[in-house]
N, C-alpha and C positions, 0 to 999 in steps of 0.2 A: 595433569589431572583436571585443572580448572577448565582448560579448553574442552575436555571431554564432558564435563558437567554442563558447560554452556551449549555444547552440541546436543544435549538431551540424554546423555547416558545416566544410568541410575546411580545415585549417590551411594546407596547401600552396597551395590555390586562393586563399585570402584573402591569403597572403603575396605571391603573384604579382600580385594586384590592387592591393595597397596599398603595396608596398615602393617606397621612393624611393632605394634603394641603387644606385649606378651599377655596382657589382660584383655585383649580384644573381645568385644561382644558382637554377636551377629548384627550386621547392618551398621556397625560403628556407633551404636547408641551409648551415650555417656550418662544418661539418666536425667533427672530433674534437679535444677539448681535454683536457689533464690538469689536475688541481687546481692552481690558482695561475697558469694561463696565460690565463684569462678575466678580463675586467674584474670587480672585486670585487662590484659591484652585480649583474651578470649571474650570477656564480657563486652568490651568495647566493639568487638567485631560483630556480635549478635544483637546488640541493643537496638539497632535501627532496622534489623531484618524483619520481614513479615514471615509468618509460618509458611514453610515450604521452600524458602530462599536459602541459598548457600553464601557463605562468606568468601572473601578472597583468602589468600594464604596468610595464616597467622604464625609469626615466628616467636617461639619461646626458647628458653635456654636449651640448646641441643636438639630441638624438635620443631617440626612444622606441622600445621594443622589446617584443615578446611572444615568448617562447621556448617551443619544444616540445622536450621531452627524448625523444629517439628510443631511447636505450639507455645503460646504464652498464656499464663493465667495470672490474674490479679488476686493475690492472697492478702488477707488482713495481717497487719503487723501486730504481733502479740503484745508488744510494749505499748502500742497505741490502745489496744483493746483494754489493757489493764488501767490506763490513765484516762480513758474516754469519759467516764462518769465524773471524775474529778475536774476535767477540763470543761465539761458541760456546766457543772455547778459554778465554776469560776466565771464563765462567760455570762451565765444567768445573773450572778451577783453583780457583775459590772453593768449589765443592761439595767437591772433593777435600780442600782444607785443613780445611773444617768437619768432614767425616767422619773424617779422620785425627786431628784433635784429640779427637773423641769416642772413637775407638778407643784412642788413647794413654791417655786418662783412665780408660777401662774396664780396660786392662791394668795401670795403676798400682794401681787398686783391687783387682784380682784377685791381684796379686803379694804374695809373702811373702818377706821378706829376714831371714835370721838371720846374725848375725855371731858367729863362734866366736873366743874368746880363748884 
């Protein structure tokens, strides 16, 4: 099947002809997955693909797959979104402390104190 794909035959047609999946969807579409939701072997096979490219044969327990990457989307991480403001505040506080320390040192160097007796 890989040779047929490289020869230019349609992935969708070949998937319909060769799939043995009882839950097969037209064109062999598996759906949309986020990183970490796919089997590790399958994710490794598609991670470096560009949209429209197909993988080599991926062997899983008792099955073989050829994957076609339809598209990639960058989606925000909900955990990061929840923590973003907290992280921003922490970074601001660190920067403030650093620049306050520099400002204070500069003022000490600029200052002149005379004690009259």
